[in-house]
N, C-alpha and C positions, 0 to 999 in steps of 0.2 A: 624266566618265571613268567607264566601266563596269568594275566590279571582276570579277575571275574568281571566280565563286560556287562552283566545285567544291570549293575548300578549306574553305568554310564548311558546305556541305551534307553532306559526307562524315561529319563527327562526329555531325551530327544524325541522319543515317540509321542510323549504327552504334548510337547511343543508343536509337533506336526498336526496332531488332532485338533489342537486349539486354533492354529492358523487356518485349518480347513473349515472349522466351524465359523470362524469370523468371516472367511471369504464367502461361505454360503449365505451367511446372514446379510452381508453387504449386497450380494447378488439379489437376494430376495427383496431387500429394501429398494434397490434400483428398479427392479421390475414393478414393485408396488407403486413407486413414484411415477414411472413412465406410463403405467396403465391407469393412472388417475383419470376419472371421467371429466369431461368439460364442466359438469356441474360442480365437482369437487374443486377443480381449479378456480372456478368463479367464487366459490365459498371462501377460498383462501384470499381472495382479493377484497372481501367485504371490509368496508371502512377505508379503502384505498382512494386517494384523491389524485385526479389527473388535471393537468393544466396546459393550456396553449396560449401563447402570446401571438395575437394576430397583428400582422404588419401590413402597411398599405400596398395595394396593387392599383395599377392604372391611375396614378395620381393626377394625370392630365385631365381626367373627367370626374374623378371621385375624391380628389383632395387627399388628406392624410388620414384616411379611415383606419382606425386601430382599435384593438380591444383585448379582452381577457376572457377565455373560456375556462370554467371550472366544472369538472365532471366527477361526481361522487357516487361510488358503489356502496349501497347500504344492504342490510340483510334481505330486504324484500323489494326495494325500489332503487332505481338509479335516478339521480337528480342532476340536471344540467342547467348551468347559469352562464349566460353570455352577455358581457357588458361592452358596449360599443360607443365610441366617441368619434366626432368629426365625420360621420357618414353623410351622404347626400340627405338633406333634411326633408322632413314632413312626407315620408313615404314608407311603405312596407318593404322590408328587405328579405329576399329569398336567402336561405342559408342551409348548408348541408354538410354532411360528413362524407369524405371521399376515401377511396380504398388505398391510395398511395401513401408515401411516407415523406414527401417533400413538396415544398411550394415552388411555383415557377419563378424564374428570373426574367429579365428583359429579353434574354435569348429565346424565350418561348414564343415570342411574337414571330411566328414563321412567315407570315405574309407581309411583314414590315409595314403594317398600317398604323402602328403606334398604339394599338390596343391588344392586350392579351385577352382573347375572348374565351368562352367556356370550352369550346372544342380544343383550343390550344392548351388551356389549363389541364384538361383531362389527360392529355398526352404525358404530362409530368406528374400530376397529382392523383391520377387514377379516376375511375368512374365513380359516380355518385352512389353511395350505399343507401342513405336515407336522409330525408330532409329534417331539419330542426324546426319543426312547426308546432302546432298546438297538440299534436298527437304523435309522440315519439315511437309508439308501438306499431305504427303503420308505415308502409312504403309509399302510400298515396300522399300526394302533396295536398295538405289541408290548408288551414288558415294561418296567416302570418301576421295577424294583428298584434301579437306579442313582440314582434320585431319591427315595429313601426317607429321610426325616428321622430323626434320632436323638432321644434323650430330651430334648435341648435345642432341638430344632427346626432343627438345622443339617444340611446335606449338601453334597457335592461331586459333581456329575454330570460324566461324561466319556464322549465317544464320538467316533468318526471314521468317515469314509466315503470311498470312492474318488470322485474328482472327477467321473468319467464317470457313475457311478451317481447321484450327487447331482444332476448337471445334468439327468438324465433325468426327475426328479420336480420340480425347482425351476426349470428353464429357465436358470438362471444360478448360478454359484458365489457371486456377491456377495449378501450378506444386507443390504447397506446400505439404510437407511430402511425395513426391515421391523421388525415388532414381535414381541418374545418375551414370552410370558405363562406364568406358573406358576399352577396351580390346586390346589384341594383343601382342604377344612376338615373337622374332626372330625365324626363322625356325632352327637356329643352336642349339637351346636348345633341349636336349634329354628328352622329356616329357614322363612320365610313360604311359603305354598303358591304364591304368585305367582312364586317364583324358578324360572327355566327349568330343566327337568330333561332333560338330554341322556342318552339311553339309560336313562331312568327314574331317573337318579341325580343328585339335586340337589347333594349335598355334594362329590362328586368333581370337579365342573366349576364350582365357584365360583371366579372369578379372585381371586388373593391378591397378585399382584405383576406389574408390567408395565414394560417398557423398550423404547426405540427404538434400533436398532443403527446405529452410525456407524463410519466408518473411523477407525482409531486412529492418531494422529500418530506418526511414527517417532521413537523416543527417541534422542537424541544421547548418545554416551558421553563427550562433552567439555563 
């Protein structure tokens, strides 16, 4: 006896159509996600906090310089705060974001002069993207009075920039996996002649502290 197969084929056909629709929907969603503009990606990061713990470099001339960087992306502006302790005292400290994703170790001292200079650091931490100075929206090195240490070697730097202006120099609002470096030792230190001298100034550009920026987990109130 031959059974009527129409009742068995209909559910199978319906299932196939349903799976096809779901697959097309998933593909469309994936394409939409992958084609999201940089602006849309940035908007999704609004309210995101990033943080870096800066650890000492070149202790022999800079002591135990350490700090915390907080980077907050808001709807219109990005706010950056850097709190440093135990830096070489009573001086302005050059500070910058670098393109790499890790800080140097002692092995970065390629010429074995006891100092990891700026040129050696950049081989590990990447080139400088922009300075953390009084104007975050510019690649030009401006004023560093906001990163001047006091008599105890402490300071709190704060600055902000419109997201659009910052995006124009950094391509993205997200600093994640970038490196922040603080520089500068007192002129009284007798640095080896082999230390790299940017702009003819050895002391201003000696790295003293470094950290990798990571997304900061959201803190629960409960």
